N, C-alpha and C positions, 0 to 999 in steps of 0.2 A: 504494500499500499505507499503509496509516495505522497507528496505533496509538506506542508506541515502541520506540526499537531494539530492545528483548530480545525484545515480540512479535513485530516485523516476519522478527527472524532467525528464530526458529523459525515463523513463517510460509512461511518462504522451505525452510526445510532440512523440512517436511512434503512438501514440493512435487518437493525433490530425489532421487534414487534416493540410496543408500547410498553407492555409489563412487563419488559426485562432491564432487569436494574444491569447498569454501566457502572463498576468498578474499574476505576486507572488504579493500577499496579505500579505504586513508583519508587521502587528497591532499586535505588543506586542512577537515580532522579534524580535533576536539580530540584532547587526552593524556585525558581526560576519557569522551570517546566512544564511545573506545578500552575502554579499562578496561572500559565499559558492556560492551561486546561482549564482551570475551573473558567476563567473569562469564556470561552466557547460551551461551557455549563454544566461543568461536571462538579459536582459536591459528594461524591462515593471515592474514597480512596482509601486502597489497601497498601499497607507495608507489613514485610514479614521481621522485623527483627525491633525492638519497642527501644532498644540505644538511639537507630538510623531514626525511627520516628519520633521520638523526643527533640532533635535538635530538628527538624522541621514545624515540627506542632508549634514549637517556642519560634518561629520565622513567618510563622503564618496565623498568627492570632487575630492579626488583622478580618482574618474572613471566620465569620464566629460561625458558617452554616456549615461548613465541612462535618461529614461524618466519617468518622475514624473507621477502617475497617480491619482485622490484625489479622493474617491469611496465614504466617509460619508460622512452624512448630514450637509450639508456648512450653517452654520449664517449667516445670510446677513451682520452683521457688520464685519465678518472674508473675505470678500469677494477681499478688495483691495490683502488679504495677503493672499489667495490663488495663485492669481495669480500672484505672484512674488514667487511661489515656485514649481507647478502645470506645466507641458506640458498641461494635460489633467482634466479636471473638468467633471466627471462622473453624478453628481447626482445635475446640475441644477433640480430646485424640481419645481417649481412657475414661471410664469410672471416675476414678483416682482422680484424675483431673478437675470434673463434674464438680464433686465433691468441694475442692478447694478452690476454687471457685464461688461455690455457694455461699460458702464460709465465709469467705472474705465477702462477695458479698452483699451480705447479710452486717455483719461490722459495718461498713461502707454508707449502706443502707441505699444502693442501687441495684437495680434488674438489667445488668448488662443481656443483649441479644446474641441467643448461640449458635452455631450450627453446630450439628455434632457431627466428625471428619467419621469419613467409611471406609473403607477396602473394598469395592465389588471382585474386584481380581488379586490374587499372591501378591505382594510389591516387600519383596524386603526393603529396600531403601525410600521406604512412608511408612509413616505411623497413622494408628486410627483402629476402631472395630472392625471386625470382618463383620458380613450381615447373621451370623448366626449369634458374636457377643452380643454385638449390640441388642439384638431382639432377648438377648439373656436380662442383660443391664436395663431395658426399659423399670421393670417397678422400682430399682432404682434412681430412677433419674425423677422416677416423678416425684421424689421426694425433695428434691431440690428445687426447693420453691424459691427463692429470689434467680434463679433465671430463667431468662426468658427464651426459652428453647423452639428457636422457629424452624427449622428444618435441618436438613443434613448439606456437607459437601463433601465432596472427593477429588484425588486429584488421579488419574488414573497413571499406568505405567506406560516407561518410552516404549518405541517399534511396536504399536499395534497396528492391526489393518481398521481402514476406516470402517468400514463392519463390525470387529473388535469392540473401537471404538463408541457408534451407536450402543452397541449390545450390553456394553457396561454400564452409559450414563443412561441407559432403558430402566434397567436393573435396578437403578437408582429409583427412577419415579417410583418403579413400584413397590420396593421397600417403602419411602416414606407414604404410597396409599394404604397397605399394608399398616403403618403402624398409625395413623392416622383413623384409622375402621374399627382400630381398638379403643375410639373416643376415652384415652386417656384426656386428665385436667389442666396437666401442665407444659404436655408435651404437643405444640403444634408443632408442624407436619406442610406450613406454608412456603417453605423457599429449600430452593433449592443452589448450592451454587457451586456451578461446576461449569467447566468450560474454559479452558485458558488462551491464548494467542493460537496454538497451531491447530483446536478443536472445537470451538467455539459455536461454528454453526453446527454442527453434529448434536453438540451437548440443548443446545436450545430448538433442533429438530426431535428432540428428545423429550423439552420439558423445561428446560434450566428457567428459574427464575431469574438469578446474578448469574454474571460472566464477571471474569477477573480476567483484564488486559491489560500488558504493560507494554511489549515489545511493539505488538499494534499499535499501540497509542503514540509510543515517544521512539518506538526507531531500537535498534540497537543498542545493550549497554554499553559504555565505553571502559567501564573498571571491571 
């Protein structure tokens, strides 16, 4: 995709259904580039590391309506800090982490929006629940009443064919539907955070409600 950041954003927005939320992934992206994306209408920004996000958030305090999404792996010792910096945490990848976030959210009197990270296919490089593990943990996740659990997130293994990617994304949608049918009080399944620069169109086809795009918006990272 060619053109400026603004042009790329407008191209992507024309392709996306109106109900799909575009999260601009700003890992290793300059504050100036974030401001350009903001000026083009983006309000949702995703960061992978708390320390990098802290610096940018400090520089961008004047943009008070930015919604920050944590999309990278969250170490349990940084759980409290994450709640102070992010409105959304997409990478809640274990029951232990969910319970820790719930405890700190209670202490901070906040109700963060959470996606549960799931591995629909085996992948030693990724964190997250398997489908069977998540289904087994639902009763305990239901007790995390300071978390606004909104849905599921996934990052697929590399080197999959298009048909394998689509099937994996569809299995996530089916899992969300299965959980929703169980009528939990505190487990909402309204969001599917899936799809990155290489596969977001297939994710949208399968039912994604949020896509996380970095390279497609900002180009290749320079560092």
